C-alpha positions in Angstrom: -14.4 -44.6 16.5 -16.9 -42.3 17.2 -18.2 -40.0 14.4 -19.8 -37.2 16.5 -16.4 -35.6 18.3 -17.0 -34.5 22.1 -15.4 -31.4 21.1 -17.6 -29.9 18.3 -20.7 -30.4 21.0 -18.9 -28.7 24.2 -17.8 -26.1 21.8 -21.3 -24.8 21.6 -21.6 -24.8 25.2 -18.4 -22.8 25.4 -18.6 -18.8 25.5 -17.1 -17.6 22.4 -13.9 -15.6 23.1 -14.3 -11.5 22.0 -12.7 -11.0 18.6 -9.2 -9.1 18.2 -9.5 -5.8 20.0 -9.8 -2.8 17.4 -9.3 -4.5 14.3 -10.8 -1.6 12.1 -8.2 0.7 13.7 -5.5 -1.2 13.8 -5.7 -1.4 10.2 -6.7 1.7 9.7 -3.3 3.4 10.8 -1.2 0.4 9.3 -2.6 1.5 6.3 -2.3 5.3 6.9 1.4 4.4 8.0 2.2 2.4 4.2 0.0 5.4 2.2 1.9 8.1 3.8 5.2 6.5 3.8 4.7 5.8 0.1 3.1 9.4 -1.1 6.3 10.4 0.4 8.3 8.3 -1.3 6.7 9.0 -5.0 6.4 12.8 -4.5 10.3 12.9 -3.7 10.7 10.8 -7.2 8.4 13.2 -9.1 10.4 16.2 -7.9 13.4 14.2 -8.8 12.1 13.5 -11.9 10.1 16.9 -12.8 13.0 19.1 -13.6 11.8 21.5 -16.9 8.8 18.9 -17.6 8.6 15.2 -17.5 9.0 12.8 -20.1 6.4 9.7 -21.1 9.6 7.6 -20.0 10.1 9.5 -16.5 6.1 9.1 -16.0 6.7 5.4 -16.7 9.5 5.3 -13.6 7.6 7.2 -11.5 4.9 4.8 -12.1 6.6 1.6 -11.5 8.6 3.1 -8.7 5.9 3.8 -6.6 4.2 0.4 -6.9 7.8 -0.9 -5.7 8.1 1.5 -3.1 4.6 0.6 -1.7 5.6 -3.0 -1.7 9.3 -1.9 0.3 6.7 0.3 3.1 4.8 -2.4 3.6 7.2 -4.9 4.6 9.1 -2.1 6.7 6.4 -1.5 8.7 5.4 -4.8 9.7 8.7 -5.2 10.7 8.8 -2.5 12.7 5.5 -3.3 14.3 6.9 -7.1 15.0 9.9 -5.8 16.1 7.8 -3.8 19.2 5.5 -6.3 19.8 8.0 -9.0 20.4 10.1 -6.6 22.3 7.3 -6.1 24.9 6.3 -9.8 24.7 2.4 -8.7 23.2 0.8 -11.2 21.3 0.1 -9.6 17.8 -3.6 -10.7 18.0 -5.3 -10.2 21.5 -2.9 -7.2 22.3 -2.2 -9.1 25.8 0.4 -10.5 27.2 1.3 -13.8 26.0 0.0 -16.8 27.5 -0.8 -20.4 26.9 -4.2 -20.9 25.5 -6.2 -22.3 28.5 -8.9 -24.8 27.1 -12.0 -25.4 29.0 -11.8 -28.2 31.3 -13.4 -31.8 30.2 -13.1 -31.3 26.4 -12.2 -34.4 24.2 -10.4 -34.2 21.1 -9.4 -36.5 17.9 -6.6 -34.9 15.9 -5.4 -36.5 12.6 -1.7 -35.6 11.4 -2.3 -35.7 7.2 1.1 -35.7 5.2 0.1 -35.7 1.6 2.9 -36.9 -0.4 3.5 -37.4 -4.2 6.6 -39.3 -5.1 8.5 -38.5 -2.3 11.9 -39.8 -1.0 10.0 -42.2 1.3 13.0 -42.9 3.8 12.7 -39.3 4.4 9.3 -38.6 4.9 9.1 -42.0 6.8 12.0 -40.9 9.7 10.3 -37.2 10.0 7.0 -38.6 10.4 8.7 -40.6 13.1 10.6 -38.2 14.7 7.0 -36.0 15.2 5.0 -39.0 16.3 7.7 -40.0 19.0 7.9 -36.6 20.2 4.3 -36.5 21.0 2.6 -36.0 24.5 1.4 -39.6 25.9 -1.9 -40.2 24.3 -4.9 -39.7 27.3 -8.7 -40.5 27.3 -9.6 -36.6 26.5 -6.9 -36.7 23.9 -6.3 -38.7 21.0 -3.7 -38.0 17.8 -3.4 -40.1 15.1 -1.4 -39.9 11.5 -2.3 -40.7 8.1 0.3 -40.6 5.3 -2.0 -39.9 1.9 -0.2 -40.8 -0.9 -0.9 -40.1 -4.5 2.3 -40.9 -6.0 2.4 -42.2 -9.7 5.7 -44.4 -9.7 4.9 -48.1 -8.8 8.4 -48.5 -7.1 7.7 -45.9 -4.8 4.4 -46.6 -4.1 5.9 -50.2 -2.8 8.5 -48.8 -1.0 5.8 -46.6 0.9 4.0 -49.3 1.9 6.9 -51.3 2.9 8.3 -48.4 4.7 4.9 -47.4 6.5 4.5 -51.0 7.6 7.9 -51.1 9.5 7.0 -47.7 11.3 3.8 -49.1 12.1 5.6 -51.7 13.9 7.6 -49.3 15.5 5.0 -47.1 16.9 2.3 -49.5 18.0 1.2 -48.8 21.6 2.7 -45.1 21.0 0.9 -43.5 18.0 -1.5 -45.1 15.4 -0.2 -44.2 11.7 -2.5 -45.0 8.8 -1.5 -45.5 4.9 -3.6 -44.8 2.3 -2.8 -45.0 -1.9 -4.9 -43.3 -4.5 -5.0 -43.7 -8.0 -4.5 -40.6 -9.8 -3.6 -37.6 -8.3 -7.0 -35.5 -9.5 -6.4 -32.1 -7.7 -3.2 -32.3 -6.8 -2.6 -31.9 -3.2 -5.8 -30.5 -2.3 -7.7 -33.6 -4.1 -6.1 -35.8 -1.5 -6.9 -33.7 1.5 -10.3 -33.5 0.1 -10.4 -37.2 -0.2 -9.5 -38.0 3.0 -11.9 -35.5 4.2 -14.7 -37.4 2.5 -13.9 -40.6 3.7 -12.1 -40.3 7.0 -12.6 -36.5 8.0 -16.0 -36.9 10.3 -13.5 -38.8 12.9 -11.5 -36.1 13.6 -11.8 -32.6 15.4 -8.9 -31.4 13.5 -6.3 -31.7 10.6 -2.8 -31.0 11.6 -1.4 -30.5 7.6 2.2 -31.4 7.0 4.5 -31.6 4.4 6.8 -34.4 3.4 9.5 -32.6 4.8 7.4 -30.9 8.0 8.7 -31.5 11.6 6.5 -30.5 14.6 7.7 -30.6 18.4 5.0 -32.6 20.4 4.9 -29.8 22.8 4.0 -27.3 19.7 1.3 -29.5 18.4 -0.3 -29.6 21.6 -0.5 -26.3 22.2 -2.0 -26.1 18.6 -4.9 -28.3 19.6 -5.1 -26.3 23.2 -5.3 -23.1 21.0 -8.2 -24.5 18.8 -10.0 -25.8 22.0 -9.8 -22.5 24.0 -11.2 -20.4 20.4 -14.4 -22.1 19.2 -14.3 -19.3 16.3 -11.1 -20.5 15.4 -11.3 -22.4 11.8 -7.2 -22.3 11.4 -4.0 -21.6 12.9 -1.1 -21.3 11.1 2.2 -21.5 12.6 5.8 -19.6 11.1 7.4 -22.8 10.0 11.2 -22.4 10.0 14.2 -24.0 7.9 16.2 -26.5 9.4 19.3 -29.5 8.4 20.9 -27.0 5.9 24.7 -27.4 5.0 25.3 -25.6 1.8 25.8 -21.8 2.0 22.4 -21.1 0.3 20.6 -22.8 2.9 22.6 -22.1 5.3 22.0 -18.2 4.7 18.2 -18.7 4.1 18.1 -20.9 7.2 19.6 -18.0 9.2 17.5 -15.1 7.5 14.5 -17.1 8.3 15.3 -17.9 12.2 16.0 -14.2 12.9 13.4 -12.5 11.1 10.8 -14.4 10.1 8.8 -14.6 13.6 9.2 -10.9 14.1 7.4 -10.1 10.5 5.3 -12.2 11.0 4.0 -10.8 14.0 3.6 -7.4 12.4 1.4 -9.1 9.5 -0.7 -11.0 12.1 -1.2 -7.1 14.0 -3.3 -5.9 11.4 -4.9 -9.3 9.9 -5.5 -9.7 13.0 -8.5 -12.8 12.3 -7.9 -12.7 8.4 -4.6 -14.0 8.2 -3.4 -16.6 5.4 -2.3 -20.2 5.2 0.9 -21.6 4.2 -0.6 -25.1 3.1 1.3 -26.8 6.1 2.4 -27.2 9.6 -1.0 -25.8 10.5 -4.2 -27.0 12.1 -7.5 -26.5 10.8 -11.3 -27.2 12.5 -11.9 -30.2 9.9 -15.9 -29.6 9.7 -15.1 -26.0 9.0 -12.7 -27.0 6.4 -15.0 -29.3 5.1 -17.9 -27.2 4.7 -16.4 -24.3 3.2 -13.5 -25.5 1.4 -14.0 -27.8 -1.3 -12.2 -25.9 -4.2 -14.0 -24.7 -7.8 -12.0 -25.8 -10.8 -10.9 -22.2 -12.6 -12.8 -21.7 -16.1 -10.3 -22.0 -18.8 -6.9 -23.9 -19.6 -3.7 -23.9 -17.3 -1.5 -21.9 -16.4 -4.0 -19.5 -15.3 -7.2 -22.1 -15.7 -7.7 -25.6 -14.3 -7.2 -26.9 -10.4 -6.4 -24.1 -8.3 -3.0 -24.8 -7.6 -1.8 -22.5 -4.7 -4.4 -23.6 -2.8 -4.1 -22.8 0.7 -4.9 -18.9 0.1 -7.8 -19.8 -1.1 -9.0 -22.2 1.8 -8.3 -19.3 4.3 -10.4 -17.2 2.1 -13.0 -19.4 2.3 -12.9 -19.9 6.0 -13.1 -16.1 6.4 -15.6 -15.8 4.2 -17.5 -18.2 6.4 -17.2 -16.4 9.4 -14.3 -18.4 10.8 -11.4 -16.8 12.2 -7.9 -17.7 10.8 -5.0 -16.8 12.6 -1.0 -16.9 12.7 0.6 -18.2 15.9 3.9 -16.3 15.6 5.7 -17.3 18.9 5.3 -21.1 19.0 8.6 -22.4 18.6 9.1 -26.1 17.2 7.4 -26.0 13.5 10.1 -26.9 10.9 10.7 -27.8 7.4 12.9 -28.3 4.9 13.9 -26.6 1.7 16.0 -26.6 -1.6 19.7 -26.5 -0.7 20.5 -24.5 -4.2 19.6 -21.5 -6.0 18.5 -23.5 -9.0 16.0 -25.5 -7.1 14.9 -22.9 -5.3 14.1 -20.7 -8.2 12.5 -24.5 -9.9 10.3 -24.0 -6.8 9.3 -20.6 -7.1 8.4 -20.9 -10.8 5.6 -23.4 -9.5 4.4 -20.7 -7.0 4.3 -17.8 -9.5 1.8 -20.1 -11.7 -0.2 -20.7 -8.6 -0.4 -17.3 -7.3 -1.1 -15.4 -10.5 -3.8 -17.4 -10.7 -5.2 -15.8 -7.6 -5.5 -12.5 -9.5 -8.3 -14.2 -11.3 -10.3 -14.5 -7.6 -9.8 -10.5 -6.7 -13.5 -10.0 -7.3 -14.6 -13.6 -5.5 -17.8 -13.0 -3.8 -18.7 -12.2 -0.4 -14.7 -12.8 0.5 -13.2 -10.4 3.2 -11.1 -7.6 1.7 -7.9 -8.9 3.6 -8.2 -11.7 1.7 -8.4 -10.2 -1.4 -5.4 -8.2 -0.5 -3.4 -11.8 0.2 -4.0 -12.7 -3.4 -2.9 -9.5 -4.7 0.4 -9.8 -2.4 1.1 -13.1 -3.5 0.8 -12.4 -6.9 2.7 -8.8 -6.5 5.6 -10.7 -4.1 6.9 -12.1 -8.0 5.3 -9.6 -10.1 7.2 -6.6 -8.1 10.6 -8.7 -9.8 8.9 -7.7 -13.2 8.5 -4.2 -12.0 11.7 -3.8 -10.8 13.1 -5.2 -13.8 11.2 -2.5 -15.8 12.1 0.6 -13.9 15.7 -0.4 -14.1 15.4 -1.0 -17.9 13.5 2.2 -18.1 15.9 4.2 -16.4 18.8 2.8 -18.5 17.4 3.8 -21.5 16.2 7.3 -20.1 20.0 7.9 -19.2 21.1 6.8 -22.9 18.6 9.0 -24.4 19.7 12.0 -22.3 23.9 11.1 -22.9 23.1 10.3 -26.9 20.8 13.7 -27.1 23.0 16.7 -28.1 21.8 19.7 -25.5 20.0 22.5 -27.0 19.9 25.7 -24.9 18.3 27.9 -27.2 14.7 26.2 -28.0 13.3 29.5 -29.8 14.2 31.7 -32.7 16.0 34.7 -32.2 16.3 34.1 -28.2 18.9 35.9 -26.5 19.8 34.0 -23.5 20.2 30.4 -23.4 18.0 28.3 -21.2 20.4 26.7 -19.0 19.2 23.0 -17.4 18.2 23.2 -14.0 19.7 20.9 -11.4 17.1 18.3 -9.3 16.3 19.3 -6.0 18.4 17.6 -3.4 16.1 14.7 -2.7 18.4 12.1 -4.5 20.2 10.8 -1.5 17.9 11.4 1.2 15.5 9.3 -1.3 18.2 6.2 -1.9 19.1 6.5 1.9 15.7 6.2 3.0 15.0 3.3 0.6 18.1 1.5 1.8 16.9 2.0 5.4 13.7 0.4 4.6 14.8 -2.3 2.8 17.5 -3.1 5.9 15.7 -2.1 8.7 14.2 -5.7 8.9 17.3 -7.3 9.4 18.5 -4.4 11.5 15.8 -5.2 14.1 15.5 -8.8 13.8 19.5 -8.8 14.7 18.5 -6.3 17.6 16.3 -8.8 19.0 18.9 -11.7 18.5 21.5 -9.9 20.4 19.4 -8.7 23.2 17.5 -11.9 24.0 19.3 -14.8 22.6 22.9 -14.2 21.2 24.4 -17.8 22.5 21.6 -19.7 20.1 23.2 -18.0 17.1 26.9 -18.2 18.3 27.4 -15.5 20.4 27.1 -11.7 19.9 30.2 -11.7 17.2 29.7 -14.4 15.5 25.7 -13.5 15.2 27.1 -9.8 13.5 29.1 -11.3 11.1 26.9 -13.8 10.5 24.3 -10.9 9.4 27.0 -9.2 7.6 27.4 -12.5 5.2 23.7 -13.0 4.9 22.9 -9.5 3.9 25.8 -9.6 1.7 25.0 -12.9 -0.2 21.4 -12.0 -0.6 22.3 -8.6 -2.3 24.0 -10.5 -4.6 21.9 -12.9 -5.8 18.8 -10.6 -6.1 19.6 -9.6 -9.5 19.7 -12.9 -10.3 16.4 -14.0 -8.7 14.9 -11.1 -10.3 15.3 -11.9 -13.7 14.6 -16.0 -12.9 11.0 -14.3 -11.2 10.4 -11.8 -14.1 11.1 -14.6 -16.7 8.8 -17.1 -14.6 5.8 -14.2 -15.2 6.1 -13.8 -18.3 6.2 -17.4 -19.3 2.6 -18.1 -17.3 1.5 -14.7 -18.7 2.1 -16.1 -22.4 0.4 -19.1 -21.6 3.3 -21.8 -20.6 2.5 -24.3 -18.0 4.8 -26.0 -15.3 4.4 -29.7 -14.2 4.5 -29.9 -10.1 6.9 -32.3 -9.4 8.3 -33.3 -6.0 10.6 -30.6 -4.6 14.0 -31.4 -4.1 15.6 -31.2 -0.7 18.7 -33.0 -0.4 21.7 -31.2 -0.6 23.9 -31.4 -3.6 26.6 -28.9 -5.1 25.7 -27.6 -8.7 28.7 -28.7 -11.2 30.2 -25.7 -13.2 28.8 -27.2 -16.2 25.3 -27.0 -15.0 25.4 -23.6 -13.3 27.0 -22.2 -16.5 24.4 -23.6 -18.8 21.5 -22.2 -17.1 22.8 -19.0 -16.1 25.1 -18.0 -19.0 22.2 -15.2 -20.6 22.0 -13.4 -17.1 25.7 -13.5 -17.3 25.5 -12.2 -20.8 23.0 -9.5 -19.9 25.1 -8.3 -17.0 28.2 -7.9 -19.1 26.0 -6.2 -22.2 24.5 -3.9 -19.6 27.8 -2.9 -17.8 29.8 -2.3 -21.2 26.9 0.0 -22.5 26.4 2.0 -19.2 30.1 2.4 -18.8 30.5 3.6 -22.2 27.8 6.0 -22.5 26.8 7.2 -18.9 29.6 6.4 -16.6 27.8 7.8 -13.5 24.5 5.4 -14.2 27.3 2.5 -14.6 28.4 3.0 -11.0 24.6 3.2 -9.8 24.1 0.0 -11.2 26.8 -2.1 -10.1 24.7 -4.2 -7.6 22.8 -5.2 -10.6 25.3 -6.1 -13.5 27.9 -7.8 -10.8 24.7 -9.9 -9.5 24.5 -10.9 -12.9 27.8 -11.1 -14.2 28.7 -13.5 -11.2 25.6 -16.0 -11.6 27.2 -18.9 -12.5 29.7 -18.4 -9.6 27.1 -17.6 -7.1 25.1 -20.9 -7.9 28.1 -23.0 -8.0 29.7 -21.8 -5.1 26.1 -21.1 -2.8 25.7 -24.9 -3.1 29.0 -26.0 -1.5 28.1 -28.3 0.9 32.0 -28.6 1.8 31.8 -24.7 2.2 28.7 -24.7 3.9 30.0 -26.5 6.6 33.2 -25.2 6.6 31.3 -21.7 7.9 29.8 -24.0 10.5 32.8 -25.1 12.1 33.5 -21.4 12.0 30.6 -20.3 13.7 29.3 -18.3 11.2 25.3 -18.6 9.9 24.6 -20.7 13.1 20.6 -21.1 13.8 19.0 -22.1 17.3 18.3 -25.3 15.7 21.8 -26.4 15.4 23.5 -24.6 18.7 20.3 -26.1 20.9 18.8 -28.4 18.6 15.3 -30.0 19.7 14.5 -33.7 20.4 12.4 -34.1 17.5 15.7 -32.9 15.3 18.0 -35.2 17.1 15.5 -38.2 16.3 15.4 -37.4 13.1 19.4 -37.2 12.6 19.4 -40.7 14.4 16.4 -42.4 11.9 17.8 -44.8 9.5 15.6 -47.1 6.9 14.3 -50.5 8.2 12.5 -53.0 6.3 9.2 -53.5 6.4 7.8 -55.9 9.2 4.7 -56.1 7.6 2.2 -55.2 5.2 0.5 -51.7 6.5 -2.3 -52.4 8.0 -5.9 -51.0 6.6 -7.1 -47.4 7.4 -9.8 -47.4 10.1 -13.1 -47.6 9.0 -15.1 -44.7 6.8 -17.4 -42.1 8.0 -18.3 -40.3 4.7 -18.8 -36.7 4.8 -19.4 -34.1 1.9 -17.3 -31.2 0.8 -19.5 -29.8 -1.3 -17.3 -27.5 -4.3 -17.4 -23.5 -3.5 -18.3 -21.0 -5.7 -16.3 -17.9 -6.1 -19.0 -16.2 -8.3 -21.8 -16.6 -5.9 -22.4 -16.4 -2.2 -25.2 -15.5 -0.1 -24.2 -14.6 3.1 -26.1 -15.6 6.4 -28.8 -12.9 7.4 -27.3 -13.8 10.8 -24.0 -14.1 12.2 -25.3 -16.8 14.5 -26.8 -18.5 11.8 -23.2 -19.2 10.2 -23.9 -23.0 11.0 -22.4 -26.1 9.7 -25.8 -28.1 8.8 -24.1 -29.8 6.1 -21.8 -31.7 8.8 -23.6 -31.0 12.1 -21.2 -28.8 13.6 -22.8 -24.7 14.3 -20.0 -22.3 12.8 -18.8 -19.7 14.3 -21.0 -16.8 16.6 
């Protein structure tokens, strides 16, 4: 195997594509849209609250509302922009008509599909990887693709099964795609450490790394398109796809699967419009330029103890930020179908996964002042934390609003505020802004769903079961999302408080297989939420009935927590909805070959032990500093001298 990939040499001679046009202008326009809308909502709330003065509680409500409204505004304008770009078929980064990447002729490349695993379901891992590998285009002298299963499993029985299953896979794929297996002792650094060790030992063999999760699936044409895009743009350090959940049977999984299929690509297009070449990384289903990754993405250890110190858990955000700091473009490919993943099948496992992400994303708040980082990288850190902090903020708004309503209900009215006052001070009515503000907020919350539905109705209603079934499915998904939102708010709030109070969590393998949650387990884990919902409803009904009705979506979702968990985990109900043509998605109505291949895969005994991995070609992956950074004197000097590849111009 060559240690100097041809692509890294030829890329120096290729003319570097122009940077995305009007980056600063589009970011300024987007910022003004969000800031103006947020200011308008905050002003309306201030006018509503400021009637005869404003109390300290009302000031707290105003501050928390402004943060939450700004978060809603960000998603709203991203969805609107994504809808327009998708409708007119414009690339969100280049703003040009969408077209396939056209790499320079004569380039050759080596790509490694790397799948880090840790105590996973071995049979599912091997079946998914085999389906992906069998869908790859034929190997040529110019394009070589190999796969690596990178295990740091700690269970001896699982390790034995991994070796047996990968050995069988190597035999089945002989002559089609080379598959390698490596097991390392321990799991220092977790997934990031697993990838770093691979890079130091074999990374220099390969121009690109395509990172897969244990549950990832990708079409061969999708992988080829990603390689083409990397070859066509020597400035590109990372290209992220939009993974879509598949193979869901429960009501919970199917509702989320539909939401992702309808809304995720459109929202990603809107985000990509203003992020341009400073996008984010999701940690999987993305392609990386190996030597840029090795030169700039060695992760430091955060000072202090977990949960906010120690290993960087949500490593993907940080790796994207480090690549962008070094001058490499980080982009999202939002129109590329064929990138799939699986997800937890019920709400409790979904919340358990979120608990891990809460800890990792809150760590990012410590990196906001990192030296040399791009402004958008800092925003990714902030927004990642706000994704969970917003639940605590929302809960704070509801709690403070309830307290304010109770104080008003229990206070005796006093219309004579001065001695010897002849006429009373009658209470002033608030301006007629409550309903417009409420309607505007609801419209912005629902607009991404409406726009996603409109695109599907215009472009491909048959892929979702037809127009009528599609509309019914969207209404069902919206109702379900509304009902579970209060419970997720409570879970996320407790997770944030838990992390901030110093409690850490183990990053165990994610549960992906569908199962119906027993009633006993559902009640055991949700009864505090149901009790809180019941008490909330009773207190507000007794003292302030008007506020009780305003809170109906909140207390009702909490009161029904256990039934929602139980029923939404039901595989029987989910499959019945599929038979009725509801919550259908394109991966079911027109399943691609890679999904059909996975469905047909079964575990087989090993024909022989796995063959050893290729000869090592050691390379450096220096640990980066987030407290010190010296920017190169000129953009052309952003070199990769440590690993032999010139950086972007």
